[in-house]
C-alpha positions as CSV (number, residue, x, y, z in Angstrom):
1,X,-146.0,-261.1,-38.4
2,X,-144.7,-263.4,-35.6
3,X,-141.2,-263.2,-37.0
4,X,-141.1,-266.7,-38.5
5,X,-140.7,-267.8,-42.2
6,X,-143.6,-270.0,-43.3
7,X,-143.2,-272.2,-46.3
8,X,-144.9,-271.2,-49.6
9,X,-148.6,-271.9,-49.8
10,X,-150.0,-274.2,-52.4
11,X,-151.0,-272.4,-55.6
12,X,-154.1,-274.4,-56.6
13,X,-157.8,-274.4,-56.3
14,X,-160.4,-272.0,-57.7
15,X,-159.0,-269.1,-59.7
16,X,-159.6,-266.5,-57.0
17,X,-157.9,-268.6,-54.3
18,X,-155.0,-269.4,-56.6
19,X,-154.5,-265.7,-57.4
20,X,-154.3,-264.9,-53.6
21,X,-151.8,-267.8,-53.1
22,X,-149.6,-266.6,-56.0
23,X,-149.7,-263.0,-54.5
24,X,-148.9,-264.3,-51.0
25,X,-145.9,-266.3,-52.3
26,X,-144.6,-263.3,-54.2
27,X,-144.9,-261.2,-51.1
28,X,-143.1,-263.8,-49.0
29,X,-140.3,-264.0,-51.6
30,X,-140.0,-260.2,-51.6
31,X,-139.8,-260.0,-47.8
32,X,-137.2,-262.8,-47.7
33,X,-135.1,-261.0,-50.4
34,X,-135.3,-257.7,-48.5
35,X,-134.2,-259.4,-45.3
36,X,-131.2,-261.1,-47.0
37,X,-130.2,-257.9,-48.7
38,X,-130.4,-255.9,-45.5
39,X,-128.3,-258.5,-43.6
40,X,-125.7,-258.6,-46.4
41,X,-125.5,-254.8,-46.5
42,X,-125.0,-254.5,-42.7
43,X,-122.5,-257.3,-42.5
44,X,-120.5,-255.9,-45.5
45,X,-120.3,-252.4,-44.2
46,X,-119.4,-253.6,-40.7
47,X,-116.7,-255.9,-42.1
48,X,-115.2,-253.1,-44.3
49,X,-115.0,-250.7,-41.4
50,X,-112.8,-253.0,-39.3
51,X,-109.6,-252.5,-41.4
52,X,-109.5,-248.7,-41.3
53,X,-110.3,-248.8,-37.6
54,X,-107.4,-251.1,-36.9
55,X,-105.1,-248.8,-38.9
56,X,-106.4,-245.8,-36.8
57,X,-105.7,-247.7,-33.6
58,X,-102.2,-248.6,-34.6
59,X,-101.4,-245.1,-35.9
60,X,-102.7,-243.5,-32.7
61,X,-100.4,-245.7,-30.6
62,X,-97.4,-244.4,-32.6
63,X,-98.3,-240.7,-32.3
64,X,-97.0,-238.6,-29.4
65,X,-100.0,-237.2,-27.5
66,X,-101.0,-236.5,-23.9
67,X,-102.8,-239.2,-21.9
68,X,-106.3,-237.6,-21.7
69,X,-106.4,-237.1,-25.5
70,X,-105.3,-240.7,-26.0
71,X,-108.0,-242.0,-23.7
72,X,-110.6,-239.9,-25.5
73,X,-109.6,-241.3,-28.9
74,X,-109.5,-244.8,-27.6
75,X,-113.0,-244.3,-26.2
76,X,-114.2,-243.1,-29.6
77,X,-112.7,-246.1,-31.4
78,X,-114.3,-248.4,-28.8
79,X,-117.7,-246.8,-29.4
80,X,-117.4,-247.3,-33.1
81,X,-116.5,-251.0,-32.5
82,X,-119.5,-251.3,-30.3
83,X,-121.8,-250.1,-33.1
84,X,-120.1,-252.4,-35.6
85,X,-120.6,-255.4,-33.2
86,X,-124.3,-254.5,-33.0
87,X,-124.6,-254.3,-36.8
88,X,-123.0,-257.8,-37.0
89,X,-125.3,-259.2,-34.4
90,X,-128.3,-257.6,-36.1
91,X,-127.3,-259.0,-39.5
92,X,-126.8,-262.5,-38.1
93,X,-129.7,-265.0,-38.4
94,X,-130.3,-267.0,-35.3
95,X,-132.9,-269.3,-37.0
96,X,-130.1,-271.5,-38.5
97,X,-129.0,-272.6,-35.0
98,X,-130.5,-275.9,-33.9
99,X,-132.7,-276.1,-30.8
100,X,-131.6,-278.3,-27.9
101,X,-132.2,-278.8,-24.2
102,X,-130.4,-276.1,-22.4
103,X,-129.9,-275.2,-18.7
104,X,-131.0,-271.6,-18.6
105,X,-129.2,-271.2,-15.3
106,X,-125.9,-272.0,-16.9
107,X,-126.4,-269.4,-19.6
108,X,-127.3,-266.8,-16.9
109,X,-124.1,-267.6,-14.9
110,X,-121.9,-267.3,-18.0
111,X,-123.5,-263.9,-18.9
112,X,-123.2,-262.7,-15.3
113,X,-119.5,-263.6,-15.3
114,X,-118.9,-261.8,-18.5
115,X,-120.5,-258.7,-17.0
116,X,-118.4,-258.9,-13.9
117,X,-115.3,-259.0,-15.9
118,X,-116.3,-255.6,-17.3
119,X,-116.6,-254.3,-13.7
120,X,-120.3,-254.8,-13.2
121,X,-121.9,-255.9,-9.9
122,X,-124.4,-258.6,-10.8
123,X,-126.4,-260.8,-8.5
124,X,-128.2,-264.0,-9.9
125,X,-131.3,-265.5,-8.5
126,X,-131.9,-269.0,-10.1
127,X,-134.3,-271.9,-10.0
128,X,-133.4,-275.4,-9.1
129,X,-134.5,-276.7,-12.5
130,X,-134.6,-274.5,-15.6
131,X,-134.0,-276.7,-18.6
132,X,-135.7,-275.5,-21.8
133,X,-135.6,-276.2,-25.5
134,X,-133.6,-273.2,-26.7
135,X,-131.0,-272.0,-29.2
136,X,-128.1,-271.6,-26.7
137,X,-125.9,-269.1,-28.7
138,X,-128.9,-267.0,-29.5
139,X,-130.1,-266.8,-25.9
140,X,-126.6,-266.1,-24.7
141,X,-126.6,-263.2,-27.2
142,X,-129.9,-262.0,-25.9
143,X,-128.5,-262.0,-22.3
144,X,-125.4,-260.1,-23.3
145,X,-127.5,-257.5,-25.0
146,X,-129.8,-257.0,-22.0
147,X,-126.8,-256.9,-19.6
148,X,-124.9,-254.6,-21.9
149,X,-128.0,-252.3,-22.1
150,X,-128.2,-252.2,-18.3
151,X,-124.5,-251.4,-18.0
152,X,-124.6,-248.5,-20.5
153,X,-127.8,-246.9,-19.4
154,X,-128.2,-247.8,-15.7
155,X,-124.8,-248.9,-14.3
156,X,-124.7,-251.3,-11.4
157,X,-125.9,-253.2,-9.5
158,X,-127.9,-255.5,-11.8
159,X,-130.1,-258.5,-10.8
160,X,-130.7,-261.5,-13.2
161,X,-133.5,-263.8,-12.2
162,X,-135.0,-267.1,-13.5
163,X,-138.5,-267.8,-12.3
164,X,-140.2,-271.0,-13.3
165,X,-144.0,-270.9,-13.6
166,X,-146.7,-273.3,-14.7
167,X,-146.7,-272.2,-18.3
168,X,-143.6,-270.0,-18.7
169,X,-140.1,-269.6,-17.4
170,X,-139.3,-265.9,-16.9
171,X,-135.8,-264.5,-17.4
172,X,-135.4,-260.9,-16.1
173,X,-132.5,-258.4,-16.1
174,X,-133.3,-255.7,-13.5
175,X,-131.5,-252.4,-13.1
176,X,-131.8,-249.3,-11.0
177,X,-131.5,-246.8,-13.9
178,X,-133.7,-243.8,-14.8
179,X,-136.4,-246.2,-16.1
180,X,-138.4,-246.2,-19.4
181,X,-141.7,-244.4,-19.8
182,X,-144.4,-247.1,-20.4
183,X,-145.5,-245.4,-23.6
184,X,-142.0,-245.7,-25.0
185,X,-141.4,-249.4,-24.2
186,X,-142.7,-250.8,-27.5
187,X,-141.0,-248.2,-29.6
188,X,-137.6,-249.0,-28.0
189,X,-137.8,-252.6,-29.4
190,X,-137.6,-251.2,-32.9
191,X,-134.2,-251.2,-34.6
192,X,-132.1,-248.0,-34.4
193,X,-134.3,-246.5,-31.7
194,X,-133.0,-244.9,-28.5
195,X,-134.6,-243.0,-25.6
196,X,-132.6,-239.8,-26.1
197,X,-134.1,-237.8,-23.4
198,X,-132.9,-240.1,-20.6
199,X,-130.1,-242.0,-22.3
200,X,-128.1,-239.6,-24.3
201,X,-124.4,-239.6,-24.5
202,X,-124.1,-243.4,-24.7
203,X,-122.6,-245.5,-27.4
204,X,-124.5,-248.0,-29.6
205,X,-126.7,-248.0,-32.6
206,X,-130.0,-248.7,-30.8
207,X,-130.0,-252.3,-31.8
208,X,-129.6,-254.2,-28.5
209,X,-133.2,-254.4,-27.6
210,X,-134.3,-255.1,-31.2
211,X,-132.0,-258.1,-31.2
212,X,-133.3,-259.3,-27.9
213,X,-136.9,-259.0,-29.1
214,X,-136.1,-260.9,-32.3
215,X,-134.5,-263.7,-30.4
216,X,-137.4,-263.9,-28.0
217,X,-139.9,-264.0,-30.9
218,X,-137.9,-266.8,-32.5
219,X,-138.4,-268.9,-29.3
220,X,-142.1,-268.1,-29.1
221,X,-141.3,-265.9,-26.0
222,X,-142.7,-262.6,-25.0
223,X,-140.2,-259.7,-24.4
224,X,-141.3,-256.9,-22.2
225,X,-139.8,-253.7,-20.7
226,X,-141.4,-253.0,-17.4
227,X,-141.0,-250.5,-14.6
228,X,-139.2,-251.9,-11.5
229,X,-140.6,-251.3,-8.1
230,X,-138.5,-248.7,-6.4
231,X,-137.1,-247.4,-9.7
232,X,-135.4,-248.8,-12.7
233,X,-136.3,-251.2,-15.5
234,X,-137.1,-254.9,-15.7
235,X,-136.3,-256.5,-19.1
236,X,-138.3,-259.7,-19.0
237,X,-138.4,-262.6,-21.5
238,X,-141.1,-265.2,-20.8
239,X,-140.2,-268.4,-22.5
240,X,-142.9,-271.0,-22.9
241,X,-142.1,-274.2,-21.0
242,X,-143.2,-276.2,-24.1
243,X,-141.2,-274.9,-27.1
244,X,-143.3,-274.1,-30.2
245,X,-142.7,-276.1,-33.3
């Protein structure tokens, strides 16, 4: 339930206890198999779509057409690529990456620079010391998803903060978009879920927040979508200062 993969339990003891242990291990194996099959399916479909998309792009460049039509088609291809990228990220397992001491400030600065190269206005507010035990590539992916989500649904400016507390270090990505109703916040963490009423007409498969939530859970962190004072949304990840085993 916490998103981790516990080892099999020992199948011994009184007959009733042993039966429960056998059933638990079968359930665990079934869940692991379903997870592997889902990841393989998403990765396979995403990979197979790349080749025809590349052919479409090349063919489009060779066809005579007016500039507005070309821009629209290029935008459609870019939207499809965005969905494929989300599928690939969702199928990827972050658990295989090793945990190491990481400067969270450095990850934030890198993510902010990537956002600025896409034309975003991003301000960072960092702590003097913010070294945690993390999976750096996974947390970089989490940041990119939160920044990308703000870009698609809220625009700019965006503020990224690191706040070090007694028990947790909070990472927040704050926007001035339309906001998220409090009763929808938990639902939007589920895969393939979007807030259509306020966020229609945007690209993506509704996986960005689900990926962020999964990476947060993997680190024993709490991921929250909160209203921002003055309007907008605060996407907050509260990392424990002492990493869980």
